[in-house]
C-alpha positions in Angstrom: 0.0 0.0 0.0 2.8 2.4 0.8 4.2 2.1 -2.7 0.9 2.9 -4.3 0.4 6.1 -2.3 4.0 7.3 -2.9 3.6 6.7 -6.6 0.3 8.6 -6.6 2.1 11.5 -4.9 5.0 11.3 -7.4 2.6 11.8 -10.3 1.3 15.1 -8.9 2.8 18.4 -9.9 4.4 20.8 -7.4 1.2 22.9 -6.9 -0.9 19.7 -6.5 1.6 18.4 -3.9 1.4 21.7 -2.0 -2.4 21.6 -2.1 -2.4 18.0 -0.9 -0.2 18.8 2.0 -2.5 21.6 3.1 -5.5 19.3 2.8 -3.8 16.5 4.8 -2.8 19.0 7.5 -6.4 20.2 7.7 -7.7 16.6 8.0 -5.1 15.9 10.7 -6.2 19.0 12.6 -9.9 18.0 12.4 -9.1 14.4 13.5 -7.1 15.6 16.5 -9.9 17.9 17.4 -12.4 15.1 17.2 -10.2 12.8 19.3 -9.8 15.4 22.0 -13.6 15.8 22.1 -14.0 12.0 22.3 -15.9 11.7 19.0 -13.3 9.6 17.3 -10.9 6.8 18.2 -9.3 6.5 14.8 -5.6 6.0 15.7 -5.0 4.2 12.4 -6.3 7.2 10.4 -4.1 9.6 12.5 -1.0 7.5 11.8 -1.8 7.3 8.1 -2.3 11.1 7.8 1.0 11.7 9.5 2.8 9.3 7.2 1.2 10.8 4.1 2.3 14.3 5.2 5.8 13.0 5.7 5.8 11.5 2.2 4.5 14.7 0.6 7.2 16.7 2.4 9.9 14.3 1.4 8.9 14.5 -2.3 8.9 18.3 -2.1 12.3 18.3 -0.6 13.6 15.9 -3.2 12.3 18.1 -6.0 13.8 21.2 -4.4 17.2 19.5 -4.4 16.8 18.4 -8.0 16.0 22.0 -9.0 19.0 23.2 -7.0 21.3 20.8 -8.8 19.9 21.8 -12.2 20.5 25.5 -11.5 24.0 26.1 -10.1 24.4 28.9 -7.6 21.1 28.2 -5.7 21.2 26.2 -2.5 18.4 23.8 -1.7 16.6 24.2 1.6 17.8 27.8 2.3 
């Protein structure tokens, strides 16, 4: 399952990836809020959201490094 989600993210463009990260963060916020109110006990969904956010951030970082290598004089991550 991990491979299919990472491949799905790899097919997205940079703007789509950024949009997806915002959406995932919003879902995580809402789920945490529901859990604090006792409305949800979905630990599995919480873990999955955190992992998906990490995957999206990793891909964004990889792409930033690739762009930095392609354009000399610009440092990645700064």
